[in-house]
N, C-alpha and C positions, 0 to 999 in steps of 0.2 A: 426370777432373773430375766432381764430383757437383753437379747442379743441385738446389737445395733449395726453390725457390719456384715457385708457379704464378701466371701473370698472368691475371687474370679478364677483362681488357680490354686493348686496344692501349694501350701506354704510350709516352711519349716522354721522352728524356733532355734535361735542360736544359743543352744544350751551347753556347748562344749566347754565354755569357761567355767561352768558349774562343776565340772568333773574334778577340777584341781583341788577342791577342798571337801572331801566326802566325810567331814568330821561329824560326830554325833555325840549325844549325851552331854553331861556337865550341866552347869547352870543354864536354865532355859532362857533367861534374859540375855545372857552373854551369847548364847547360840543365835538368838534372833538378831543381835547386833552384827554377828558375823554374816548372817544372810543379807542384811541391809548393806554391809560393805561390799559383798560380792555382787549384789544387784547394781550398786553404783559402778563397779568395775565393768559391768555389762552395758552400761550406758544409760540406765534409767535415771531420771532426774530425782533429786533429793526429795522434793515435795511429794512426788508420786510415791516414792518408796516409803516415806513416813506415813502417808495416808493409807497405804496398803497394809502396813504392819501395825498401825496405831492400836487396834483393838485385839490383836492376836493374843491368844492364850492357849496354854497347854490343856488338853482335854483327856482326862483319865478314862472317860467313857469310850474314847477312840481306842486307847490301848487295850481296854477290856474287850472290846469287840474284836480286835486283831488277835487276841489270845484265845478266844473261845470259838474258833471255827471248827467245832466238833463234827458238823455235818459232813465235812470232807473226809472224815475217818470212816464213814459208813460204807459198806460194800455196795457194789453197783446195783443189785436188785433192790436193796432197801432205799438207796439214794434215788434211783429213778422212780420208784413207786411213791416216794415222798414228794417228788417234784412234779410228777406227771399225773394229773387227775382228769376225770371226765370233764370237770368244770373248766380246766385249762384247755382241754381239747376243744370244747364248745366255744370258749372265748376266742380261741385261735381262729376258728372258722368265722366267727362274727367279725373279728377285727380284720381278717383277710377280705371279707365282703365289703367292709366299710372303706378300706384303703386299697382296693383292687388296682386302681390306676397307679398308685404309688409303687405297689409291688411289681406291676408290669414294667414300670419305668426302671426300677432297680434291676430287673432281669435284663431288660434291653440295653441299658446304659452301662451296667457294671457286671452283668453275667451272674448275679447272685440270686439264687432261687428263693421264693417266698418262704418255704419251710424253715430255712436257716434264720432269716430275719425274725420270723414269728417266734421261733424257739428262744432266741436270746431276749427278745422283747418280753416274752412271758417270764423267763427265769430271772431277768434282771430287775424288773419293776412290776410284774403282773400287768403288762400292757400299759404302763405309765401310771398306775394307781399308787404305787409305793416307791417313791424315789429317794427316800431318806430325809432326815431332818438334822443332819450334822452340818455345822458351819464348815464350808469347804476349805477355807484358808486355815482355820484352826486344825482341821483334820490333817491337812497336808504338812503343816509345820510340826505338828505333834509327831507324826510318823517319820518325818525327816530327822527330828531330834532323837527319836527312839533308835536304838542301835540294832534292831532286828533286820530292817531292810532300807537303810538310808540311801543306798545307791539307786533305789527305785523312786523314792519320794522326794529327795532333795531337788532333782531337776524339775519335778512337777510344781514345786513352790514357785520357781522362776517362770514356768509356763503359765501358772495362774496369774503371776504379776504381769506377764505379757498380755493375757486376756484382759486384765484390768486396764492396761494402757490402751487397748483397742476398744474399750467400752463394752466388753463382753461379760464382765464379772463384777459384782459388788462385794467387796471383802466383808461387809457386815451382813448383807441380805442373802447372798447366794448360799444355798444349802443343798445337800445331796447325801451320798452314801458315806459311811464312816471312813472309807479308804480314799475319799476325795473325788470319787466319780460323780459326774453330773448328768442329769437328764434321763429320758425314757429308756435309753440303752446304756446308761451308766458308763460314760467315757471320761478318761483322765484329761486334764487340761491340754497336754501336748497333742493328744489325738484329736481333740476338738479343734485346735489351731491348725493342725495339718490337714484334716480331712472333712471339716464341717461343710455342709451343703445347705443352701437355701432351697429346700425342697418344695415349699409352697409358693415361692416367688413373691413374698410380701416385702422383700427388701431387707430382711433381718434373719438371723439364724437363732432359733429358739428350740434347743433340744429338750427343754422341759415341758413345753406346751404344744409343740407342733409335731405330730406324728410323721408327716412327710419329711420335715427337717431331720428328725432323729433317724428314721429308717434309711433315708438316702445317704446320710452321713455314715451310718454303719456299713452300708453296701460299699461306699467309696473307700472306707478304711480297709475292708476285707480285700477289695480288688488291689489296693496299693500294697497290701501285705503279701500278695501272691495268689489270690483266688483266681482259678481258671474258669473262664466263662462256660457255664452250662455243663461242667463236668460233675460227676457224682462225688459224694463225700463218704457214704457208708451204705452197706447192704448186708443184711443178716445172712449168715451162711450156716451150713451144717458140716461138721468135720467127720471125715471117715475114720473108721476104726484103724488104729495103728499109725496114724499120722505122727511124724516126728515133731513133737511139740516144741522142740528148740527152734523150729521155724516160726512159731507164733510170736507175736509182740511187734512193736513198732520198729524194732531194730532191723527186721528182715523185710525186704521188699522183693517181690517177683511179679511177673506179669499175671494178669487174670488167667490167661491160657495155661500158664505153668501151675497155678493153683488148681485149676480144673483137672489137669493131668494127675495131680496128687489125690484127686477125689473130693476136693472141696466143692460143695454144691449150694446153690441159693435155697433158702427156706421158702421163698415165694418169688414169683416172677422170674426174670432173667438177669444174669450178671451183666455189667457193662462190657464195653469193647475188650476183646482179649488182649489187646496191646497195651492197655493201661497198666501202670505199675501199682501194686497194692500190697498192703500188709494184712495179716489176719490177727485180730486181737481177741483175747478171751478174758474180759475184765474180772470175771469171778472164777477163773479156772476152766479147764477143759470140760467140766461137767455142767457148766452154765452156758449162757448165751455166747455166741461167737459172731463176730462181724468182720467183713472185709472192708478195709478203710483205704482211702485214696489220698492223693495230694491235698485236696481241699480240706480233708479232715485235719491234716497237719497244720494248715493255715489257721485253724480255729484256736490253736494254742497261742496265737498272737493276741487273741481276745482275752483268754484266761489260761493260766499255765497249769491248772489242776486237771489231771488225767480224768478223774471221776466226773468232774463238771463238764469238761469238753465232750467226753464220751456220751454222757447223758443228754447233753444239748443236741449232739449230732443225731442220736437215736430219736429224740423227740421230734427233730426236724423231719426224719423219715416218716414218723407217725403222722405228722401234720401234712405230709405229702402223699399219704394214702397207704403206707405200709402197715401190716398187721402188728399186733402185739408180739414181742419176742417170745421165743421158746425158752422158758426160764430154766428148764432142766432141773438138776438136783445137785447144786454145788456142794463141795465139802465145806465144813465149818471153817471159818477164818479165825483171825486173831482179834482180840480186843486191843484197845489203845496201849495199855501197859505191856501186853505181850508183843505188840508190834515194835515198841521201843526196845524191848529186850532183844528181839530179832535183829533190829537195825544195829544195836550195839555189838552183837555177836558177829554179824556180817562185817561190820567195820573193823573189828579186831582181827578178822581173817583177811583184811586187805581190800575188801570190796568198797566201792564208792556208793554209798546209799544217800548221799546228800545230808540234810539235817536229820538228826535223830529226833523226830517229832511225832512218831506214832502214825504217820500218814503214809499210805501205800502209793507213793509217787512213782514216776518213771524210773528213777535211779534204783529205788528199792526193788521194783519189779524185775529189772534187769539182773540185779544181784541175786535175787531169789531164784530166777530161772537158771542162772549159772551154777549156783550151789546145788540146786535140784538135779541138774545134769550130772554133776560130780558125784552125788550120792545115789544115783540110780533111781530117783523119783520122777514121776511125770513132770517134765520141765515146762510148766505152763505159766510160771511167774506168780502163782497164787499161793501165798504162804499159809500153812496149816499148823495146828498144834503138833502134829507128827514131825514136821520139819523143825520147829522150834526145839522139840525134845531132842532131836538128833544132833542139834548144835550145842 
C-alpha cells in the first residue's frame, strides 16, 4: 500500500454520524448496502462508495481469528516467556541501532522512550516482518457485521473509506492484520488518519514499509493519548510481608513515597520520584512478580485493552531499556479457561461486574476476584485459584 498524503497537523475523522446505526448481523449484502447509505449521508460521493465496497466480502477466517485468541488466557509468566525471547531482545538492540536517529527524535519530539516503541514494534509485527495478509476492508466490514464488537469496527469502516478518499488505502490491495490494523505497528484506520507522521520526509506516509513513519506515528499517537514526556511506565518491586493486598491492583493509586513507607522496595536500581502517583500490580498473584506502574502504563491501554498484553509489553520495554529479568517467584496454580468461565459466572451471579464471561482474566474479573477474596478472608491479590473457585 502506498500512502500519498502528508498530514501537516493532527486531523480527526467525522465519525459521529456512524454512531447512529450500530446495527449488526443479518444478511451480509443488506448490511453492506446499509453501510453505503450511511457513507453517502456522511458526504462521500456515490462513485467512490461503490468503488470502495465493490469487492467486499465476508471472511470467515477473520471471525475464526477473532474467536481463537487463546494466548490472552495464559498467565503472565507463560505469556511473557512466550513473547519475549533472546532473539527478540537481540533484534530489538539491532533495530534500535539501525533507527537510533528516529528513536532520538521520538523521545525529543513526543517524549516517548525507545523501549516502549521497540516493545510494541516487536510484539505487533516482529519489527515489521509479519504484518498480516488479510484484506483490510474485508476484515473491517466482516467484524462490523459480526455482533461481538460492532461498536469498535463499524466506525473503522468509515475511517478506511476516508483513507481511500485521501489516496491512503486500496480496497483491493491493502492487507494487514485480521482485525483491520495496518502497518509495522498495526494501527486501525482512525488512528492512522489522526496521528500518522511522515517520519522519513519523503512526502508520503507508509506505515508498512517505512520504519520512521511507523515509529513516529506510534509516538505521536501515544503522546496524543496522554503519554507524559520522559516519565516512567513500570518498575519491578518487592512486596513486604504483611502488606494489605487489597491495595494492589490498578484501582488503587498512591505516591511512590507512600508505597515506600509501606515497605515496597525496588528489586533493582531506584524508584522514580516520590511524588509520582503509582499502583502496584501483581499479575500472577502476590507470590509472583510485582510491578509499580505509573500514568504512562495506563496510557498503553489506548493501544491494546488486554491487561496481560499491556503488562507484558510494558515489562518487555523495561528489559529493552536495561532492566533485569523479573523475579518469577512461585505463584499459586491458576485456573484454566473452563474454570475461569465458571468463576466469572459465579461472580456474576453474586452481583459482581466481570464484563464478558469469556474465560479471560481481564481488569473487571481481577477486581471482582480481589473483592470476593477480601470478603472470604483470602489473600486479596486478584489472582483466582482453584481454592477460590471451590469456595464459590
